N, C-alpha and C positions, 0 to 999 in steps of 0.2 A: 454177275458170274457165281455159279454155284460151285462151291469147294468141294461137293461131295463126290461127285464124279468127274475125274480128270483125265481127258483123253490128250494126252500130251502132243501126240502127232498133229492132230486138228489144230491145236493152239500155236504150235510152230509153224504150220503152214498159214495160218491166218496172219500171224506177224511178218512173215517173209511177204506176202501179198500186201500188207499194210505198208511196209517198208519198201516196196518194190525192188527187192533184192533179186538180183540174177541168180538164176541157178548156177551159172558158170561160176560166180563168186563164191557160192556155198560150196560146190564142190571142190574148188581150189582150197578153201580153208580147211575142209574137213579131209582133204586128200582122198576123196571117193567118187563114185560114179554118181550119174543121174538116177539110176536105178535104186542105189542105196537111199538117196534122199527122198524118193519118192515112197521107199518102204518105211522111213521114218515118219512120213505124213500119215500113214495107214496104222502104225502102230499106237496102241493106247500106252505102251510105255517103252522106254529105250535106255541104252546104256548110260550111266552116268557120266563117263568120261566124253561121250558123244554130246549129252546134254550141256554139259559144263562148257564146250566148245561153242555150241549153239548159242548159249548164253553171251559168251563173248562178242561173237560176230553180229548178234542181233541186239546187243546192249540192252538184255531183258533178263532179270533174276527168275528163270523158271522155277527154281528150288524154292521160292517164297510161296508157289502154289499148294506145294506139298506141306509146308509150315503152316499155312493157313488150314489146310485140311486137318492136320493134327490139332491144331488149336481149337478148332471148332467141333470136330467129331471124334476126337481122343484127347481131351484135356488131361493135364496131369491130376492124378487122384490116388486116393487108396485103393489096393486090391485086396478083396477079402479082409479088409480092417488092418492091413499091413502096409507100412509105408514102402513106397518103391525105392528099392536101391539103386543108386547110381553107380557108374563104373569108375574106378580110380585110374583107368588107363585113357578114357575119352573126355573131352572138355564138357563141363557142365555149365549150361547157360541159365543163368539165374533169372533172367527176365524173358517173357515170352515176347514174340515178335507180333505185334498188333498193327498190321499194314492199315491203311485208310479204308481199304476195300472191306476187310473184317470189320472195322469200327462202323462203317455205312451199312454193312448187312446187318448187323446187330441192332443198331439204331432203328433201321428199316422195319425190321421185326417187331420191336418194342411198339413203334408209333402206329403200326397196323394192327397191334394188339394180338399178333399170332403167339407171342411169348411174353411173359412178364420179366420185369427187371429182376425179381427173386429167382426166377426159373433160369435166367441167364447167367447169373452169380453161380447157381448150383450146377447147371450143365456144362458151363464152359470154363468154370475155375476163374472167373474174372474178378478182381477185387471189388467190393461194393463202392469204395471211392472211386476207383478207376472208371467204373461204369456211370456213375452219376457225374462225373467231371465230363465223359463225353456227351451224355445227354445234355449238360448243361451248354456246352459249347455249340451244340446243334440245334439250339432252341430258335 
């Protein structure tokens, strides 16, 4: 899966089909109509409250797709030479979330020589020791 373009509606629909979940059950859980669910499937983005409820009924964390996107395409970095300031009111997550899919994606790109380990370290801000540990495990 490529994390650059996320069409959440299509992904939700695929999981619903895979789990063979009935439209009636989804509508009852969301307290909505079939038209509303069909609209979700068509939309590239949806309300986070609705997405959270879908995560619960489908037993899948769709938010991790967005976390993966942030890790791969907008890594923590310095902006214009200045350190990014974190909020005092929002929680700060010290560790990035590296899902197995992200690890596999990066390792596959390194193995196919699309990107070098040094480029991965620079582009995605993954620590050198972490990257080489992943590579060693996947030998």
